[in-house]
Backbone bond lengths (Angstrom), bond angles and torsions (degrees), N, CA, C in turn:
res aa  C-N    CA-C-N  psi(-1)  N-CA   C-N-CA  omega(-1)  CA-C   N-CA-C  phi
1 M - - - 1.483 - - 1.516 106.33 -
2 N 1.408 117.50 126.24 1.467 120.37 -178.70 1.526 109.74 -73.63
3 I 1.351 113.42 163.14 1.422 119.31 -176.74 1.498 115.44 -61.14
4 M 1.356 113.22 -34.46 1.515 114.96 -175.98 1.565 108.64 -71.27
5 L 1.353 116.00 -36.49 1.460 121.20 179.20 1.527 108.67 -64.91
6 R 1.299 117.22 -44.53 1.466 123.01 -179.58 1.555 108.16 -56.23
7 R 1.324 114.04 -51.25 1.500 121.26 -176.29 1.579 106.74 -62.26
8 A 1.299 116.82 -39.28 1.461 117.05 177.63 1.533 116.56 -62.23
9 L 1.387 111.79 -39.56 1.476 117.77 -178.41 1.434 113.33 -78.45
10 T 1.352 119.42 -24.92 1.460 122.69 -173.37 1.579 112.93 -53.45
11 P 1.311 121.18 -45.13 1.483 118.92 177.28 1.462 111.74 -62.82
12 V 1.335 114.86 -35.45 1.514 118.73 -174.92 1.557 105.92 -66.18
13 V 1.337 113.64 -51.64 1.517 117.09 179.12 1.430 111.16 -55.99
14 G 1.336 114.91 -46.07 1.496 118.82 -175.80 1.556 109.13 -57.50
15 L 1.399 114.58 -48.67 1.413 119.69 174.63 1.563 116.02 -51.16
16 A 1.374 109.56 -45.79 1.491 115.16 -176.57 1.476 108.53 -64.73
17 M 1.423 118.02 -43.31 1.421 116.85 179.42 1.541 115.26 -64.84
18 L 1.404 112.31 -34.58 1.483 116.87 177.56 1.560 107.53 -65.45
19 G 1.322 115.24 -40.99 1.416 119.57 -176.86 1.536 111.08 -60.07
20 A 1.351 117.02 -45.10 1.437 126.55 177.36 1.425 112.05 -59.92
21 L 1.376 114.96 -44.68 1.518 119.62 177.71 1.498 109.40 -64.43
22 G 1.296 118.83 -44.71 1.476 121.40 176.21 1.438 113.30 -54.28
23 A 1.379 113.96 -47.22 1.472 119.05 -173.86 1.582 107.73 -62.80
24 S 1.360 115.62 -41.12 1.496 118.55 -176.72 1.566 109.70 -68.57
25 Q 1.310 115.29 -29.86 1.392 120.82 -177.60 1.587 107.40 -74.93
26 V 1.339 118.65 -38.80 1.382 123.35 177.31 1.534 110.03 -67.54
27 L 1.370 114.86 -42.86 1.487 119.50 175.26 1.525 111.87 -54.02
28 A 1.332 114.65 -46.16 1.486 116.82 -175.93 1.549 107.81 -69.91
29 A 1.299 118.49 -33.95 1.426 118.29 -179.07 1.521 112.15 -72.22
30 D 1.368 113.97 -24.10 1.489 115.90 179.85 1.600 111.01 -78.73
31 L 1.252 119.52 -14.64 1.465 118.86 -179.48 1.513 110.02 -70.25
32 E 1.367 112.29 137.60 1.416 121.73 178.56 1.525 111.28 -83.37
33 K 1.354 117.83 114.42 1.468 119.66 -176.82 1.544 107.52 -72.81
34 V 1.375 114.12 133.20 1.447 122.81 -176.81 1.509 107.59 -135.49
35 S 1.333 117.90 121.88 1.453 120.32 175.05 1.488 112.85 -98.35
36 V 1.331 116.21 136.14 1.475 124.08 -177.05 1.533 109.07 -125.49
37 R 1.318 112.95 128.29 1.533 117.57 174.08 1.586 104.96 -109.15
38 L 1.338 111.55 128.52 1.502 119.15 174.49 1.495 111.05 -75.45
39 A 1.376 114.65 170.22 1.425 119.16 -179.48 1.555 111.49 -73.30
40 Y 1.311 111.99 -41.09 1.487 118.45 -179.76 1.491 109.30 -139.48
41 I 1.424 116.75 -170.09 1.420 116.97 168.56 1.506 111.03 -58.25
42 A 1.295 115.07 139.13 1.508 121.75 -168.95 1.600 107.36 -55.18
43 G 1.283 114.87 135.39 1.505 121.49 173.09 1.460 110.55 -134.78
44 G 1.308 118.31 -175.92 1.441 127.67 -174.71 1.532 109.79 -54.42
45 I 1.337 117.07 -40.45 1.438 119.73 178.21 1.493 115.48 -57.65
46 D 1.323 117.74 -20.67 1.465 121.40 -178.76 1.556 109.02 -93.64
47 A 1.267 119.67 5.87 1.577 120.46 -174.78 1.488 113.05 -51.05
48 P 1.393 119.71 -41.60 1.410 117.24 -177.16 1.527 114.95 -58.59
49 I 1.303 121.42 -33.46 1.487 119.88 -176.50 1.467 108.29 -69.40
50 F 1.413 121.61 -32.67 1.427 122.50 -179.53 1.546 110.87 -78.50
51 V 1.318 112.36 -32.15 1.566 113.11 173.76 1.541 109.01 -67.69
52 A 1.283 120.24 -40.60 1.459 121.93 177.71 1.471 111.25 -60.95
53 A 1.317 117.71 -40.93 1.501 120.34 176.45 1.499 110.42 -69.06
54 G 1.303 118.21 -49.32 1.448 118.22 -175.58 1.472 116.93 -64.28
55 K 1.387 116.40 -36.61 1.468 121.00 -178.73 1.541 112.17 -87.42
56 G 1.385 117.04 3.39 1.442 115.80 177.15 1.475 118.89 80.54
57 Y 1.424 115.05 9.23 1.406 120.25 -179.15 1.513 113.47 -65.99
58 F 1.282 119.04 -34.72 1.480 121.88 173.52 1.511 110.65 -64.69
59 K 1.304 115.09 -46.97 1.516 120.29 176.93 1.507 113.27 -55.06
60 D 1.323 114.22 -43.07 1.459 119.67 177.70 1.546 111.12 -59.02
61 E 1.251 118.71 -22.68 1.485 125.16 176.91 1.495 113.98 -97.61
62 G 1.381 113.91 6.60 1.432 118.40 174.90 1.596 113.67 85.45
63 L 1.321 114.23 19.09 1.424 118.19 -170.03 1.564 111.89 -115.47
64 D 1.278 118.06 139.49 1.460 123.71 171.51 1.593 104.81 -112.73
65 V 1.341 115.65 99.83 1.423 119.17 -168.16 1.578 110.70 -99.15
66 D 1.370 117.77 129.11 1.443 124.38 176.08 1.526 108.57 -106.61
67 I 1.277 118.54 118.89 1.466 123.51 -175.01 1.505 113.00 -104.76
68 V 1.284 120.78 120.35 1.457 126.84 -176.85 1.493 111.19 -117.60
69 D 1.303 120.83 136.76 1.462 121.88 172.80 1.473 114.39 -67.24
70 G 1.380 115.69 157.17 1.440 120.42 -177.51 1.560 109.70 -118.60
71 N 1.289 115.13 -177.31 1.487 119.89 175.82 1.500 113.06 -132.71
72 G 1.329 112.36 29.21 1.512 118.46 179.17 1.497 112.63 133.78
73 S 1.324 116.87 152.03 1.464 119.70 -177.98 1.556 111.87 -58.68
74 T 1.323 117.74 -42.13 1.473 119.51 179.01 1.518 113.26 -53.72
75 G 1.317 115.81 -48.62 1.435 119.94 176.11 1.510 117.70 -60.63
76 T 1.290 115.92 -37.81 1.473 122.17 177.70 1.536 108.17 -72.38
77 I 1.291 121.12 -38.77 1.461 122.12 177.20 1.524 108.42 -62.06
78 Q 1.245 119.31 -45.95 1.462 125.32 -179.24 1.531 109.22 -63.52
79 A 1.359 117.52 -38.61 1.444 119.43 -175.82 1.546 111.28 -75.41
80 V 1.288 118.26 -29.62 1.493 122.97 172.68 1.607 108.84 -75.99
81 E 1.314 115.87 -38.51 1.478 118.66 179.50 1.572 111.44 -61.18
82 N 1.319 114.09 -40.97 1.415 116.46 -175.81 1.496 116.78 -89.50
83 G 1.369 113.74 4.25 1.452 121.39 177.52 1.435 119.52 82.94
84 S 1.381 116.17 7.91 1.538 118.28 176.87 1.435 112.81 -66.38
85 F 1.424 116.98 -30.14 1.434 119.50 179.87 1.524 104.96 -132.41
86 N 1.412 114.15 154.70 1.450 120.45 178.41 1.463 113.15 -81.43
87 I 1.390 114.40 -38.83 1.463 122.00 -174.07 1.531 106.59 -132.57
88 G 1.281 114.15 146.43 1.504 120.21 177.62 1.483 109.83 -132.83
89 I 1.340 113.82 159.49 1.480 121.16 171.87 1.556 103.92 -119.37
90 A 1.352 112.95 116.64 1.524 117.99 -172.86 1.511 106.10 -155.69
91 G 1.351 114.39 155.19 1.462 121.37 177.18 1.542 112.59 -60.46
92 L 1.381 110.37 133.99 1.411 114.52 -179.12 1.498 109.44 -70.41
93 G 1.308 119.34 -33.90 1.526 124.12 173.18 1.512 108.27 -60.35
94 A 1.359 117.28 -46.39 1.486 122.26 179.25 1.489 110.89 -58.32
95 L 1.358 115.86 -37.38 1.455 119.36 -174.94 1.467 107.87 -74.78
96 A 1.334 121.71 -37.61 1.548 124.67 175.83 1.574 108.79 -61.50
97 Q 1.368 111.57 -43.54 1.516 112.99 -176.70 1.564 112.79 -68.57
98 A 1.254 112.34 -37.46 1.534 117.91 -178.32 1.532 108.19 -68.46
99 S 1.402 116.68 -43.05 1.451 120.79 172.68 1.473 117.49 -55.30
100 A 1.312 117.34 -42.68 1.411 124.53 -179.85 1.540 112.14 -73.66
101 T 1.306 115.68 -39.62 1.462 119.72 -176.50 1.540 111.35 -74.74
102 S 1.312 116.02 -38.04 1.531 120.14 -176.99 1.558 108.75 -98.18
103 H 1.295 118.86 -6.59 1.463 120.10 -178.57 1.574 112.93 57.13
104 F 1.333 114.07 54.01 1.436 115.18 169.44 1.486 110.85 -124.75
105 D 1.349 115.02 156.31 1.468 122.51 -176.33 1.446 109.92 -138.41
106 N 1.345 115.58 45.30 1.453 118.27 -178.15 1.602 114.46 -120.12
107 I 1.297 114.00 14.77 1.463 117.73 176.75 1.576 109.81 -131.78
108 T 1.226 118.56 140.79 1.446 123.11 178.57 1.477 111.52 -134.61
109 A 1.378 117.94 147.69 1.417 119.03 171.32 1.526 109.18 -89.17
110 V 1.369 122.04 148.42 1.431 122.58 -176.64 1.564 109.32 -126.44
111 M 1.236 118.10 -0.66 1.518 120.76 -179.74 1.499 107.26 -163.61
112 G 1.375 117.42 129.46 1.423 121.99 177.05 1.519 108.79 -91.31
113 L 1.368 119.11 128.50 1.455 124.24 179.51 1.528 115.61 -104.77
114 V 1.289 118.97 -40.44 1.400 124.68 171.92 1.492 112.55 -122.65
115 Q 1.336 115.89 105.92 1.495 118.20 -168.81 1.524 113.10 -108.08
116 K 1.313 114.65 -25.42 1.502 117.41 172.53 1.517 107.03 -96.27
117 D 1.265 113.72 120.37 1.484 118.32 -175.27 1.498 109.91 -69.67
118 P 1.370 118.61 126.27 1.440 119.63 179.71 1.515 113.44 -81.64
119 S 1.386 119.29 4.06 1.504 119.58 175.13 1.447 111.95 -55.86
120 S 1.350 116.65 136.18 1.368 120.89 -178.24 1.539 113.50 -153.87
121 I 1.340 116.91 172.21 1.365 122.63 168.42 1.533 107.49 -98.22
122 I 1.324 115.77 122.25 1.484 122.63 -178.61 1.522 109.52 -116.03
123 A 1.361 117.38 126.57 1.416 126.02 178.65 1.539 110.77 -131.43
124 L 1.298 116.42 156.15 1.460 121.28 175.75 1.520 111.10 -74.11
125 K 1.322 113.02 152.68 1.452 117.39 -177.21 1.520 112.84 -54.88
126 G 1.325 117.94 134.90 1.454 122.46 178.33 1.506 112.25 87.31
127 S 1.339 117.12 13.05 1.468 122.77 -173.67 1.546 109.88 -73.81
128 G 1.379 116.84 -25.10 1.379 121.01 179.69 1.579 111.80 87.54
129 I 1.453 111.83 7.17 1.454 118.27 179.10 1.501 109.56 -100.46
130 N 1.347 114.97 96.73 1.439 125.63 -174.60 1.512 114.81 -114.95
131 K 1.363 112.74 -17.71 1.491 119.11 179.37 1.485 104.45 -146.91
132 P 1.354 117.23 162.14 1.500 120.97 -178.93 1.511 120.26 -46.25
133 K 1.367 112.42 -46.46 1.526 119.30 -178.84 1.502 112.28 -59.41
134 D 1.373 117.53 -19.32 1.522 119.97 -170.86 1.489 106.01 -75.83
135 I 1.344 122.53 -8.88 1.509 119.32 -178.22 1.538 110.12 -80.29
136 E 1.341 114.70 -14.39 1.441 116.86 179.25 1.561 109.48 -62.89
137 G 1.345 122.02 141.09 1.344 125.39 -174.87 1.515 117.24 71.76
138 K 1.329 117.55 10.05 1.433 123.03 180.00 1.478 110.04 -108.55
139 K 1.321 117.85 167.81 1.448 126.23 177.35 1.510 111.08 -99.19
140 F 1.322 119.46 127.99 1.474 126.98 -172.60 1.535 108.33 -116.87
141 A 1.331 114.49 118.89 1.487 117.85 179.09 1.578 107.59 -103.00
142 T 1.289 109.88 131.74 1.507 118.52 -177.02 1.473 113.64 -156.16
143 D 1.333 117.97 160.10 1.404 119.62 174.68 1.549 107.37 -92.77
144 A 1.306 119.46 163.16 1.402 124.98 -174.20 1.553 110.27 -58.51
145 G 1.272 115.97 -46.02 1.458 120.87 -175.14 1.495 110.27 -60.03
146 N 1.352 117.35 -45.63 1.439 124.25 -175.46 1.597 109.75 -59.94
147 L 1.402 112.97 -37.54 1.393 120.48 -177.32 1.583 109.89 -70.56
148 Q 1.367 111.89 -37.33 1.497 117.27 -174.70 1.518 111.98 -73.48
149 D 1.317 118.16 -20.33 1.497 114.40 -174.86 1.581 109.68 -72.70
150 G 1.404 117.88 -10.76 1.400 116.51 166.36 1.578 115.50 87.15
151 M 1.339 115.53 -5.15 1.531 115.45 -175.03 1.485 110.55 -80.40
152 I 1.296 118.91 -27.34 1.536 116.70 173.00 1.476 109.90 -65.20
153 K 1.325 116.38 -29.88 1.559 117.58 175.51 1.513 111.46 -73.43
154 A 1.357 117.24 -37.15 1.422 119.64 172.02 1.492 114.85 -60.98
155 F 1.314 114.11 -43.06 1.497 120.11 175.33 1.497 112.94 -58.61
156 A 1.334 112.23 -45.70 1.516 115.85 -178.71 1.551 110.89 -65.65
157 E 1.332 118.54 -45.37 1.430 122.25 179.13 1.463 114.63 -62.01
158 A 1.319 117.08 -43.21 1.473 122.97 178.94 1.516 110.77 -61.68
159 N 1.298 118.51 -25.78 1.436 120.69 -170.95 1.539 114.00 -121.20
160 G 1.379 115.15 17.27 1.413 120.39 174.58 1.519 117.32 68.77
161 V 1.307 116.07 26.21 1.443 122.28 179.99 1.457 112.34 -89.02
162 D 1.252 117.91 134.13 1.500 125.70 177.81 1.535 108.08 -90.01
163 M 1.343 119.89 100.07 1.418 120.88 -178.16 1.577 112.31 -67.27
164 N 1.334 118.31 -18.54 1.451 121.27 177.03 1.575 109.96 -66.51
165 K 1.301 113.24 -16.57 1.493 115.96 178.67 1.572 113.20 -97.30
166 V 1.357 112.64 11.01 1.478 120.70 -179.00 1.525 107.40 -109.65
167 Q 1.317 120.01 125.94 1.482 121.85 173.69 1.510 112.61 -84.58
168 I 1.272 114.11 113.36 1.439 121.84 -179.35 1.489 116.71 -89.72
169 I 1.340 115.12 119.83 1.490 120.45 178.52 1.511 110.52 -114.36
170 I 1.397 114.31 114.75 1.419 124.06 -177.80 1.547 108.24 -80.58
171 T 1.318 116.25 126.81 1.514 118.81 -174.50 1.471 106.07 -151.00
172 E 1.431 116.11 159.18 1.477 120.83 174.58 1.466 109.14 -89.30
173 N 1.330 122.23 -10.29 1.457 121.84 -179.14 1.558 108.14 -141.57
174 D 1.378 113.89 85.76 1.437 118.60 -178.00 1.540 114.10 -62.27
175 Q 1.333 113.31 -36.05 1.536 113.95 -175.58 1.491 109.51 -70.96
176 Q 1.296 121.67 -32.15 1.475 122.59 176.68 1.500 109.98 -65.78
177 A 1.421 114.80 -42.88 1.452 115.95 178.19 1.471 113.86 -60.47
178 L 1.399 117.74 -35.12 1.432 122.38 177.66 1.549 109.29 -67.20
179 L 1.279 116.28 -49.40 1.482 120.17 -178.54 1.524 114.73 -63.00
180 K 1.340 116.42 -26.64 1.439 121.89 176.98 1.477 109.79 -87.89
181 H 1.279 121.86 -1.47 1.443 124.54 178.02 1.579 110.93 72.77
182 D 1.336 114.94 16.23 1.479 115.62 173.34 1.557 111.86 -80.93
183 A 1.316 117.79 -6.25 1.443 122.89 176.60 1.498 109.70 -144.32
184 D 1.333 116.12 157.05 1.508 117.35 -175.98 1.530 109.39 -98.72
185 F 1.392 120.20 -21.14 1.400 121.60 177.73 1.529 112.87 -157.12
186 V 1.329 117.74 160.94 1.454 123.35 177.27 1.588 107.16 -130.05
187 N 1.197 114.30 164.22 1.543 119.23 176.66 1.512 104.20 -118.10
188 D 1.404 114.52 95.17 1.431 123.54 -179.71 1.528 109.10 -132.84
189 W 1.352 117.28 179.41 1.487 118.26 174.95 1.483 108.50 -71.54
190 A 1.339 119.07 138.01 1.424 122.29 169.76 1.411 115.88 -51.29
191 N 1.364 112.47 -43.53 1.443 119.77 176.02 1.562 103.91 -137.95
192 P 1.295 117.03 133.31 1.467 127.31 7.36 1.508 116.41 -94.17
193 D 1.395 118.41 -1.48 1.457 118.67 -176.36 1.512 113.40 -65.32
194 G 1.356 115.83 -40.58 1.476 115.21 177.38 1.543 111.06 -64.55
195 D 1.311 118.13 -32.50 1.415 118.92 -178.01 1.578 109.41 -70.46
196 H 1.360 113.44 -35.77 1.513 116.52 174.91 1.492 113.00 -62.80
197 I 1.369 118.76 -44.08 1.458 121.00 175.99 1.497 111.04 -64.03
198 Q 1.335 119.25 -35.94 1.456 121.87 -177.49 1.496 110.83 -60.28
199 K 1.336 120.30 -30.54 1.381 126.40 -179.14 1.569 111.39 -59.66
200 F 1.364 115.37 -27.30 1.430 117.95 -175.47 1.499 113.95 -108.19
201 A 1.361 119.09 -23.17 1.412 125.20 176.08 1.540 110.88 -163.17
202 A 1.274 115.82 145.76 1.462 125.46 -176.29 1.563 108.62 -62.52
203 I 1.264 116.03 141.85 1.448 121.63 -177.50 1.606 110.74 -122.99
204 D 1.318 115.87 157.13 1.422 118.45 172.09 1.577 107.80 -79.15
205 P 1.291 117.45 162.67 1.518 116.27 177.39 1.617 109.71 -59.99
206 P 1.300 117.17 126.20 1.450 122.34 178.66 1.519 111.08 -53.42
207 L 1.307 114.10 142.01 1.489 117.34 171.19 1.521 111.11 -95.18
208 L 1.352 114.25 102.21 1.513 121.37 -172.72 1.539 107.54 -69.30
209 F 1.339 117.01 130.16 1.512 119.98 175.14 1.548 107.60 -57.18
210 A 1.287 116.51 -40.22 1.558 119.32 -173.18 1.565 108.61 -64.21
211 D 1.292 119.60 -26.23 1.453 121.48 179.00 1.500 111.36 -83.11
212 Y 1.280 116.57 -7.34 1.501 121.65 -177.23 1.514 111.79 -126.02
213 G 1.419 112.84 35.76 1.546 116.70 167.29 1.469 113.11 85.92
214 V 1.289 124.24 7.59 1.442 126.09 -179.63 1.505 111.05 -128.79
215 N 1.273 120.77 101.77 1.428 121.69 179.41 1.547 112.77 -132.25
216 I 1.381 115.09 123.59 1.475 119.56 177.00 1.471 107.91 -110.59
217 L 1.342 120.54 124.23 1.392 122.51 178.97 1.503 112.67 -60.79
218 G 1.287 115.59 135.92 1.495 121.85 -175.81 1.487 116.45 -101.98
219 S 1.263 118.55 -139.21 1.459 122.20 -171.26 1.409 115.73 -48.52
220 S 1.283 117.95 140.81 1.468 124.79 177.63 1.506 110.34 -149.81
221 V 1.348 116.14 164.52 1.431 122.78 173.90 1.502 110.81 -89.11
222 I 1.384 118.43 118.43 1.433 119.27 -175.01 1.569 110.89 -121.10
223 V 1.324 113.57 149.33 1.463 119.49 174.95 1.512 110.67 -145.78
224 R 1.392 113.71 160.41 1.392 122.49 174.66 1.532 108.31 -68.34
225 K 1.303 117.62 138.51 1.483 118.01 180.00 1.489 113.94 -66.87
226 D 1.299 116.78 -35.53 1.552 116.73 176.89 1.381 111.47 -67.67
227 W 1.351 123.42 -40.12 1.445 127.44 178.66 1.600 107.33 -64.14
228 L 1.227 112.99 -46.76 1.545 122.00 177.73 1.530 108.04 -53.90
229 G 1.317 117.64 -49.17 1.512 119.09 -175.77 1.516 109.11 -61.90
230 A 1.287 122.43 -27.09 1.443 124.36 179.78 1.456 115.06 -96.78
231 H 1.374 115.40 -6.04 1.474 117.50 -177.69 1.580 109.24 -139.17
232 E 1.277 114.93 46.11 1.428 118.27 -178.19 1.611 112.78 -63.76
233 K 1.280 115.56 -37.67 1.526 119.74 177.50 1.503 107.55 -66.02
234 E 1.312 119.35 -44.62 1.470 118.39 178.38 1.499 115.61 -59.93
235 V 1.323 115.08 -43.90 1.437 121.56 -177.94 1.592 108.92 -64.15
236 A 1.298 116.02 -48.22 1.423 122.20 175.92 1.576 111.58 -56.25
237 G 1.324 115.43 -45.93 1.446 121.27 174.39 1.527 115.15 -57.50
238 F 1.410 112.92 -46.15 1.438 116.90 175.96 1.539 113.65 -56.80
239 L 1.330 114.10 -49.59 1.452 119.26 -178.64 1.573 112.02 -62.24
240 K 1.382 116.98 -38.89 1.368 118.55 178.84 1.510 112.25 -64.39
241 A 1.378 115.35 -41.27 1.490 118.64 175.61 1.454 112.22 -62.55
242 Y 1.335 116.19 -43.11 1.518 120.68 -176.08 1.600 104.80 -62.55
243 A 1.256 118.39 -50.39 1.482 121.92 -176.46 1.502 112.52 -57.81
244 K 1.398 114.52 -41.20 1.461 118.96 -179.32 1.569 110.91 -67.08
245 A 1.352 115.04 -37.61 1.366 120.71 179.29 1.494 114.17 -66.55
246 H 1.430 112.10 -35.60 1.530 119.14 179.98 1.494 107.58 -64.80
247 D 1.346 117.49 -38.93 1.505 119.79 178.89 1.527 107.89 -59.16
248 D 1.306 116.51 -40.35 1.471 121.76 -179.57 1.501 109.64 -66.73
249 V 1.277 120.52 -38.30 1.439 124.78 -178.40 1.551 106.92 -62.04
250 E 1.306 115.94 -47.35 1.461 122.17 -177.38 1.548 112.23 -59.67
251 K 1.349 111.29 -41.76 1.506 119.63 -179.07 1.529 113.66 -70.10
252 D 1.348 114.24 -38.20 1.501 118.23 -173.32 1.509 107.59 -146.40
253 P 1.377 114.55 83.69 1.521 115.11 178.25 1.481 113.99 -69.66
254 D 1.381 118.93 -21.54 1.427 119.59 175.09 1.625 111.85 -66.43
255 E 1.246 112.09 -42.40 1.506 117.60 176.02 1.520 111.22 -63.73
256 A 1.344 116.35 -39.80 1.424 121.32 174.41 1.504 114.47 -56.62
257 L 1.292 116.57 -44.50 1.426 124.63 175.29 1.561 113.71 -52.30
258 K 1.410 112.02 -46.85 1.484 120.53 178.60 1.516 109.46 -55.30
259 Y 1.306 118.39 -50.02 1.479 123.27 -179.45 1.485 110.70 -62.73
260 F 1.343 118.07 -44.19 1.396 120.88 177.96 1.464 113.57 -57.09
261 M 1.327 117.35 -45.66 1.445 122.09 -179.58 1.472 114.13 -66.59
262 Q 1.341 119.97 -28.21 1.444 125.87 174.65 1.555 108.62 -58.09
263 Y 1.319 113.59 -41.36 1.526 115.15 -174.97 1.543 111.25 -94.60
264 R 1.293 120.98 -18.77 1.475 124.82 -178.88 1.511 106.53 -136.54
265 P 1.380 117.92 67.76 1.387 124.84 -179.31 1.511 116.79 -58.45
266 D 1.340 118.35 -26.46 1.453 123.27 -179.13 1.506 114.78 -83.33
267 A 1.336 117.26 -4.32 1.445 119.88 177.32 1.518 112.00 -72.30
268 D 1.374 113.48 161.61 1.467 119.09 -179.57 1.543 107.64 -85.61
269 P 1.338 118.00 109.37 1.503 118.86 -171.68 1.526 110.93 -63.91
270 K 1.383 118.56 -33.23 1.415 114.48 -179.85 1.536 112.69 -68.71
271 G 1.359 115.83 -44.95 1.447 118.87 177.30 1.520 114.37 -59.04
272 I 1.385 115.27 -41.58 1.469 121.23 177.54 1.533 110.87 -64.26
273 A 1.327 113.85 -42.71 1.538 112.83 178.54 1.516 111.35 -59.15
274 E 1.357 116.38 -41.57 1.411 118.42 -179.74 1.514 116.00 -60.99
275 E 1.362 112.79 -39.66 1.462 127.84 179.11 1.564 108.15 -60.45
276 I 1.285 114.54 -50.31 1.492 124.84 -177.18 1.524 107.34 -51.74
277 K 1.303 114.94 -49.57 1.498 119.93 -174.07 1.503 111.45 -73.85
278 V 1.351 118.08 -48.76 1.446 120.27 -170.60 1.553 113.89 -74.84
279 M 1.286 114.31 -33.35 1.502 120.46 -174.29 1.540 110.29 -68.42
280 E 1.277 118.36 -21.59 1.444 119.47 -178.28 1.624 112.88 -59.61
281 K 1.264 114.57 -28.72 1.466 118.52 179.02 1.500 114.29 -66.42
282 Y 1.345 116.88 -10.77 1.455 120.90 -178.04 1.561 112.30 -103.21
283 R 1.287 113.91 8.73 1.519 119.17 -174.99 1.558 109.99 -71.46
284 H 1.324 117.32 -30.87 1.405 120.87 -173.15 1.568 112.40 -127.11
285 T 1.303 118.18 157.91 1.446 122.97 169.41 1.489 106.99 -102.78
286 A 1.318 121.99 177.09 1.461 124.42 178.05 1.548 107.53 -62.40
287 R 1.307 117.12 -32.83 1.440 121.32 -176.65 1.595 112.23 -76.13
288 S 1.267 113.45 -34.99 1.564 116.87 -175.47 1.471 108.92 -96.16
289 E 1.345 120.20 -3.27 1.529 120.09 177.78 1.551 110.72 -58.79
290 G 1.328 115.47 132.05 1.452 117.24 -178.43 1.540 115.40 90.21
291 K 1.297 115.79 -12.40 1.461 119.80 -179.61 1.564 107.19 -90.04
292 P 1.346 114.24 167.76 1.583 114.95 -178.29 1.578 107.47 -60.15
293 F 1.287 109.71 153.07 1.466 115.22 178.04 1.511 111.85 -59.65
294 G 1.287 115.18 131.58 1.512 119.02 177.55 1.492 115.55 100.35
295 F 1.410 112.22 -13.45 1.515 118.18 -178.89 1.480 109.89 -71.34
296 V 1.367 112.56 132.29 1.509 117.17 177.20 1.525 108.43 -110.83
297 D 1.328 116.37 128.42 1.439 122.12 -178.93 1.507 108.63 -72.12
298 P 1.282 120.39 133.79 1.437 124.43 176.39 1.544 114.70 -52.72
299 D 1.347 113.74 -43.04 1.481 117.35 179.98 1.529 112.27 -65.88
300 D 1.317 116.49 -33.58 1.428 118.93 174.95 1.448 114.32 -63.76
301 L 1.347 115.34 -38.68 1.456 120.29 -179.01 1.630 108.69 -71.62
302 K 1.282 113.96 -43.02 1.509 119.32 173.00 1.502 111.94 -54.06
303 Q 1.265 118.38 -42.46 1.442 119.71 -177.49 1.522 107.68 -68.82
304 T 1.390 119.90 -42.93 1.446 123.97 176.93 1.444 110.26 -53.26
305 I 1.317 117.16 -51.71 1.491 119.49 -177.80 1.509 111.63 -63.27
306 S 1.362 118.41 -38.33 1.398 121.54 -178.39 1.586 111.48 -68.25
307 L 1.244 117.04 -40.33 1.437 122.41 177.49 1.546 112.38 -64.39
308 L 1.328 115.60 -41.14 1.393 121.06 177.08 1.493 117.19 -66.99
309 E 1.307 113.73 -36.48 1.467 122.67 173.58 1.506 113.04 -64.89
310 K 1.334 113.34 -40.29 1.447 120.12 -173.44 1.526 112.04 -82.31
311 Y 1.318 118.42 -32.99 1.479 117.05 -165.83 1.544 111.61 -120.85
312 S 1.325 119.04 -20.31 1.499 118.82 -171.41 1.520 111.06 -110.15
313 G 1.305 118.56 3.71 1.476 119.43 173.98 1.575 109.51 84.65
314 M 1.384 115.52 13.79 1.477 117.60 -179.58 1.570 106.47 -72.07
315 P 1.341 113.95 137.47 1.569 118.67 -179.08 1.580 105.16 -59.32
316 T 1.299 114.11 137.03 1.466 121.91 178.34 1.547 112.89 -83.66
317 G 1.368 109.71 149.77 1.462 118.56 168.27 1.533 113.65 75.69
318 Y 1.332 121.10 11.80 1.395 123.10 -176.49 1.532 109.97 -100.46
319 V 1.319 116.39 -49.75 1.483 124.73 -174.31 1.504 108.65 -86.92
320 T 1.343 119.33 131.58 1.411 125.22 165.76 1.535 109.32 -115.29
321 P 1.332 119.43 156.11 1.411 123.36 -179.02 1.600 112.96 -49.40
322 D 1.412 111.62 -47.05 1.461 111.77 -175.64 1.536 115.23 -76.24
323 M 1.323 118.09 -5.28 1.501 120.01 166.32 1.449 114.52 -67.75
324 V 1.344 119.29 -36.58 1.468 123.06 -165.83 1.567 111.70 -116.12
325 Y 1.314 117.75 1.81 1.440 118.91 179.27 1.535 113.10 -152.13
326 T 1.285 117.20 140.73 1.468 124.31 171.51 1.503 109.16 -140.09
327 D 1.341 119.98 139.81 1.474 122.81 177.13 1.501 107.86 -101.23
328 K 1.320 121.61 5.17 1.457 124.93 -175.09 1.533 115.60 -54.53
329 Y 1.351 117.39 -31.44 1.478 122.20 -175.80 1.438 117.41 -102.16
330 L 1.362 115.49 7.36 1.503 120.38 173.31 1.516 113.95 -65.56
331 P 1.266 116.77 142.27 1.527 118.95 172.11 1.542 112.89 -50.11
332 K 1.279 115.69 133.65 1.503 118.42 177.31 1.469 109.92 -84.12
């Protein structure tokens, strides 16, 4: 190309580059900023949200999503309720309990993420605890909060266990008590807590509460109802991107780990990889199996509310399923 032609084309090229830059700036400006608070410090169960961010699925839906770690469902529910965050990840059972206790009806779940409760009885190999009745006559290490939530009582009643025959040890570190043989069993999540214990000592197969008649719906996507009313498109887009990313996580968990570590580089990659794989089995209950990702079966929600009312001191008669969950915005 001769020098005169290059000089002639330079302004055109410059204008084209400026136009492209301007278009990208407009595109970025057009994205709706959405703040999301997780239930806890990000773990493998949260992989889809980082895949959706890393692959641009949120941007495809017109969203600029900021993801912040949490310190428990209660804190996340409060943060969404007071408007500090647009979207939260919190237990659906915890939302029902908070709604009934504080008498508010301004938050709803729009997608179920952990529906089969990982809560379980965990004992070391050779404990002799192979069925619920076997915990009678054994030592149970737990913290006060875990005991007060009432689900161990529900598990016992559902399976004919006499808790008066169980020696309860209140401790701040139940897993350490188990590993030191100060206790015979603990009530923790089969995964990842059971996996953590397994690193130090062999364990018997955990007894999942959900397999013995007691299931509390877990993590869900929650939003304030007034914000939802003004941002229906954004919420539907967020759920679509999340569901699409979840499909990718199932197909390629190793790729999901790479995206997770991009956003949380200080996390333990080996531990996160294990969580990504094992936590998938808690995405559905028997009732929601085969249904679209995120769908919550009404009977599962009714059971959750009933269990909380009966065993955890949740005020009765206030919360109904349609108060705390809607499937209207799930991807079709």
